[in-house]
C-alpha positions as a printed Julia matrix, in Angstrom:
164×3 Matrix{Float64}:
  56.1    42.71  25.76
  59.29   44.59  24.83
  57.27   47.23  22.97
  55.1    47.65  26.08
  58.19   48.43  28.22
  59.95   50.58  25.61
  57.16   53.13  25.33
  57.17   54.17  29.05
  60.98   54.27  29.01
  60.98   56.45  25.9
  58.4    58.81  27.44
  60.43   58.99  30.67
  63.62   59.68  28.71
  61.95   62.5   26.73
  60.51   64.07  29.89
  63.89   63.93  31.65
  65.6    65.5   28.61
  63.12   68.39  28.59
  63.66   69.0   32.32
  67.45   68.99  31.98
  67.31   71.29  28.96
  65.08   73.74  30.85
  67.4    73.78  33.84
  70.32   74.72  31.58
  68.59   77.88  30.35
  70.07   80.9   32.02
  69.04   84.5   32.15
  72.53   85.64  33.21
  75.3    86.24  30.71
  78.91   87.31  30.37
  80.69   89.44  27.8
  84.4    88.96  27.22
  85.78   92.49  26.94
  89.46   91.61  26.71
  91.76   88.74  25.99
  95.21   88.48  27.62
  96.41   91.78  29.06
  99.05   92.88  31.55
  97.95   95.61  33.93
 100.41   98.36  34.81
 100.3   101.87  36.24
  99.16  103.16  32.81
  95.44  103.17  32.0
  94.26  100.53  29.53
  90.98  101.43  27.87
  88.81   98.59  26.61
  85.95   99.43  24.24
  83.5    96.54  23.96
  81.33   96.23  20.88
  78.39   96.25  21.29
  78.32   98.49  24.33
  77.68   96.93  27.75
  74.26   97.07  29.41
  73.12   96.92  33.02
  69.99   94.89  32.38
  70.01   92.22  35.12
  70.06   92.22  38.92
  73.82   92.73  39.28
  76.76   93.57  37.06
  80.47   93.07  37.74
  83.77   93.45  35.97
  85.63   90.19  36.56
  89.34   89.45  36.05
  90.48   85.98  34.99
  93.99   86.01  36.43
  97.12   84.37  35.1
  98.92   82.28  37.78
 100.61   82.96  40.15
  98.1    85.82  40.65
  94.83   84.84  42.31
  91.94   86.25  44.28
  92.66   86.34  48.0
  89.48   84.35  48.63
  90.86   82.61  51.73
  92.41   85.73  53.31
  95.96   84.47  52.93
  97.36   87.91  52.09
  99.07   90.5   54.25
  97.82   93.92  55.22
  94.5    95.71  55.49
  93.21   94.33  52.15
  93.63   90.68  53.2
  90.74   88.72  51.74
  89.62   91.66  49.58
  91.61   91.72  46.37
  94.31   90.07  44.29
  96.97   88.06  46.08
 100.41   88.85  44.67
 103.22   86.27  44.73
 104.89   88.14  47.63
 101.7    88.01  49.76
 100.59   91.61  49.26
  96.92   92.1   48.34
  96.21   94.76  45.72
  93.2    96.03  43.82
  93.45   97.65  40.42
  91.62  100.89  39.71
  88.68  100.07  37.46
  86.36  102.6   35.87
  83.35  102.07  33.64
  82.38  104.96  31.34
  78.85  105.38  30.03
  77.74  106.79  26.68
  77.36  110.26  28.27
  80.95  110.31  29.57
  80.04  109.64  33.23
  82.71  107.67  35.09
  81.83  104.94  37.61
  84.63  103.84  39.98
  84.47  100.18  41.01
  85.52   98.45  44.22
  86.29   94.83  45.06
  83.07   92.89  45.58
  84.42   89.4   46.23
  85.01   86.58  43.78
  83.21   84.89  40.91
  83.48   81.54  39.22
  86.68   79.78  40.15
  87.76   82.54  42.51
  88.2    85.31  39.94
  88.17   88.76  41.6
  85.02   90.78  40.86
  84.54   94.56  40.95
  81.26   96.45  41.26
  79.9    99.84  42.29
  80.28  100.61  46.0
  77.29   99.37  48.0
  74.41  100.43  47.9
  74.75  102.05  44.47
  73.12  100.47  41.45
  74.03  100.72  37.79
  71.79  103.18  35.93
  69.61  101.14  33.56
  68.82  103.94  31.1
  72.18  103.91  29.29
  74.92  101.84  27.74
  78.51  101.59  28.89
  81.08  102.24  26.18
  84.42  101.69  27.91
  86.21  100.04  30.8
  89.48  101.56  32.02
  91.84   99.67  34.27
  95.28  100.17  35.82
  97.25   98.82  38.75
 100.16  100.2   40.75
 101.66   96.68  40.53
 101.82   94.57  37.39
  99.13   91.89  37.12
  98.68   89.44  34.24
  95.12   88.63  33.19
  93.97   85.88  30.83
  90.77   87.82  30.15
  88.44   90.5   31.49
  84.66   89.98  31.55
  81.43   91.87  32.18
  79.13   89.59  34.19
  75.45   90.43  34.15
  73.64   88.16  36.59
  69.96   87.51  37.16
  68.49   86.29  40.45
  66.09   84.17  38.33
  68.99   81.76  37.82
  68.98   81.04  41.57
  65.35   79.94  41.65
């Protein structure tokens, strides 16, 4: 009798495991392009190895901020950038200048595109532009008129297939 009940339970357990495993597969990915860094008014050039690719539905440069800096996700900041950038401890909202350089030397200027993950500020090409798919991106340059401490900087390449 116990053997009779164990077999269906074992089959159910195996089926559930396969479903959970399949749901964990993701087509999106992230590349850590920098560890801790402090942004200033001087350009910092990051050169990821291997080069970055625009091979999914959307790509962003994302900043993991060191507290007390945070994305102004809730629009708590002052001024015209409220809700669209990095909230400084004094309430001002700023956005660093971020450029991505391709293998041909072309420069792409990024703008704030909202937040990712746990409210990390994300930067992308101005709408409706799309990243050219026929090249690799060899460098990311970043600077800010005000100092900002980052734990890390990432390249997020996201696929809409993960939303299905």
